[in-house]
C-alpha positions, 0 to 999 in steps of 0.5 A, spaced: 176 373 525 171 378 528 172 385 526 173 390 533 167 394 534 168 401 532 164 408 534 167 414 531 169 420 536 164 424 533 158 419 535 161 418 542 161 426 543 154 426 540 151 421 544 154 424 550 151 431 549 144 428 548 145 424 554 147 430 558 142 435 555 136 430 556 138 430 564 138 437 564 132 438 561 128 434 566 130 438 572 126 445 574 128 451 571 133 456 574 133 464 572 138 469 574 136 476 572 140 483 573 136 488 577 137 495 580 141 493 586 144 487 584 142 480 581 136 476 583 136 468 582 129 464 582 128 457 581 122 452 583 125 447 588 120 444 592 125 440 596 128 445 601 133 441 604 137 441 597 139 448 594 140 450 587 142 457 589 148 458 593 154 463 596 161 462 593 165 468 596 164 475 598 160 477 592 160 471 588 154 466 587 153 459 584 146 457 581 145 450 577 140 445 574 141 438 573 143 432 578 144 435 585 150 430 587 154 432 581 153 440 581 154 440 589 161 437 588 162 443 583 160 448 588 164 445 594 170 445 590 169 452 588 168 454 595 175 451 597 178 454 591 175 461 593 177 460 600 184 458 598 186 463 593 183 469 598 187 466 604 194 466 600 193 472 596 187 477 597 180 477 597 179 481 591 183 476 587 177 471 588 173 473 581 167 470 578 171 469 571 177 465 575 172 461 578 168 460 571 175 458 568 176 453 573 169 450 572 170 450 565 176 446 565 173 441 570 167 440 566 171 439 559 175 434 562 170 430 565 166 430 558 172 428 554 175 423 559 170 420 563 164 415 560 159 419 563 158 427 562 156 431 568 148 432 567 149 440 569 148 447 567 151 452 571 151 460 573 157 463 576 155 471 578 159 476 581 156 483 583 160 489 582 160 496 585 155 498 579 151 495 574 156 495 569 161 491 573 156 485 574 158 479 571 154 473 569 157 466 566 154 460 564 157 454 563 154 447 560 156 440 561 162 440 556 165 445 559 163 451 554 163 458 558 159 464 555 159 471 559 151 473 559 148 480 560 141 481 563 139 474 565 140 467 564 135 461 564 137 454 565 134 447 565 127 445 564 122 449 560 127 454 558 125 457 551 118 460 553 121 462 559 127 466 556 122 469 551 118 471 556 123 475 560 126 478 554 120 482 552 119 484 559 126 485 563 128 492 565 135 492 568 133 498 572 127 495 576 126 494 583 128 487 586 120 486 587 119 487 580 124 483 578 122 477 583 115 477 580 117 477 573 122 471 574 116 467 578 111 469 572 116 467 567 117 460 571 110 458 570 110 460 562 106 454 559 110 449 555 105 449 549 100 453 547 093 452 550 096 449 556 093 451 563 097 456 567 099 454 573 102 457 580 108 456 584 107 456 592 112 461 596 114 455 599 116 451 593 120 457 591 128 458 592 130 465 591 136 469 593 140 476 591 147 478 590 145 485 593 151 490 592 148 495 597 150 490 603 157 490 606 162 485 603 158 479 603 153 481 598 149 474 598 142 473 601 137 468 601 129 470 600 125 466 605 119 466 609 115 473 610 121 477 607 120 473 600 112 473 601 112 481 602 116 482 596 111 478 592 105 481 594 108 488 593 105 493 589 108 496 583 
């Protein structure tokens, strides 16, 4: 009688993790960064029809890398959760922490119980009345969640980008300065000696959570306003 095929749980989890990480690494990076008046999100995205950065609720935004159809399902679920909770209770009861917990449970369940994990990495961010009250949560494919401060880099060539930003980031900087730093970081070479590259304005996706805006803090940066910020002098 033939012996049944057996794979240890540890090996299954390792294979799932390797699979998800490879899928995420193939995507273009997205960066979230605190600046004086809020949080700016910047990513390289030549496809203008498919957004990696979106509004969830009044002062909460969502950014993601990986497979679009998978993180779009999560985004839509987050919007429904926020709308329902805000309607049943109070708009102030909708928080980035609560949303991050919901996403962590969903991703964790998919990772452990389904045959294929989601190839996604997420940021859920909320802008407060002052910078000390800003919140940014990073969620990975297996449901792990961590609160981050200053900036977050996801996907693609993330290590050189994070190193570049870490050396230069100033949370008190203006939006124009933070935006230009984000773009400069996104074009960092993958290896030493490789040629520098540029990103056209049309290939950038950028948005802000601006604490100075009334109620709805989210705003996309496109066209002439984006170009003006990129060309602004220090």
